[in-house]
C-alpha positions in Angstrom: 44.0 132.5 77.5 41.2 135.0 78.2 38.5 132.4 77.2 40.1 132.1 73.7 41.0 128.1 72.8 44.1 127.9 71.0 44.8 124.3 70.0 48.2 123.5 70.8 49.8 121.2 68.7 52.9 119.3 70.0 54.2 117.7 66.8 52.2 119.3 63.8 54.8 116.9 61.3 57.3 114.9 62.0 58.4 113.8 58.4 61.3 112.4 57.0 62.6 112.8 53.3 64.8 110.3 51.5 66.8 111.6 48.6 70.2 110.1 46.5 73.5 110.9 48.0 73.8 115.0 47.6 70.3 115.9 47.1 69.1 115.4 50.6 68.7 118.7 52.3 67.6 119.7 55.7 66.4 122.7 54.5 63.8 121.2 52.0 62.9 118.7 54.8 62.1 121.5 57.0 60.1 123.3 54.6 58.0 120.2 54.0 57.4 119.8 57.6 56.3 123.6 57.8 53.7 123.1 54.5 52.2 120.2 56.2 51.8 121.7 59.6 50.3 125.3 57.6 47.8 122.8 55.6 46.5 121.4 59.0 46.1 124.7 60.4 44.3 125.9 57.1 41.9 122.8 57.0 40.9 124.3 60.5 40.6 128.0 59.0 43.8 128.9 60.9 47.2 129.9 60.5 50.2 127.9 61.6 52.7 129.8 64.0 56.0 127.7 64.8 57.4 127.7 68.0 60.4 125.1 67.4 61.6 122.5 65.5 64.6 120.7 64.5 65.7 120.1 60.9 69.1 117.6 60.0 70.4 115.9 57.0 73.4 113.0 56.7 73.5 113.1 53.1 71.2 110.5 52.0 68.7 111.3 54.6 66.9 114.7 55.5 64.2 115.0 58.4 62.7 118.0 59.9 60.1 118.4 62.7 57.8 121.3 63.2 56.4 122.4 66.1 53.7 125.2 66.9 50.1 125.9 67.0 47.4 127.2 65.0 46.1 130.6 65.4 43.1 132.3 64.2 41.3 135.9 64.8 41.0 136.8 68.1 44.2 134.5 69.0 46.9 136.6 70.9 49.8 135.2 68.4 47.5 135.9 65.2 48.9 138.4 62.4 46.4 139.4 60.0 47.4 139.7 56.5 48.4 142.9 55.1 45.2 145.0 53.4 45.2 144.8 49.5 46.7 147.8 48.1 44.2 150.8 47.0 42.6 150.4 43.5 44.7 151.9 40.5 47.8 151.6 42.4 
């Protein structure tokens, strides 16, 4: 990719969250997997871009995976944060 090294992470997070009946949520497990992946990228000074994943729950156990890669300035998938608002606004 034009000399830009992008570390592809095939499986950044494969987590399962156990909960009591009625409390297990695939959505919560998916958010947790994304948070873990984002944290791993942040440790490298980059941001997580999710390219796939799976989430599911049977009511007792919830599990999710988040697949993607870490990007930083100069990487094609990088989206810079919005500029701060002007002073006095």
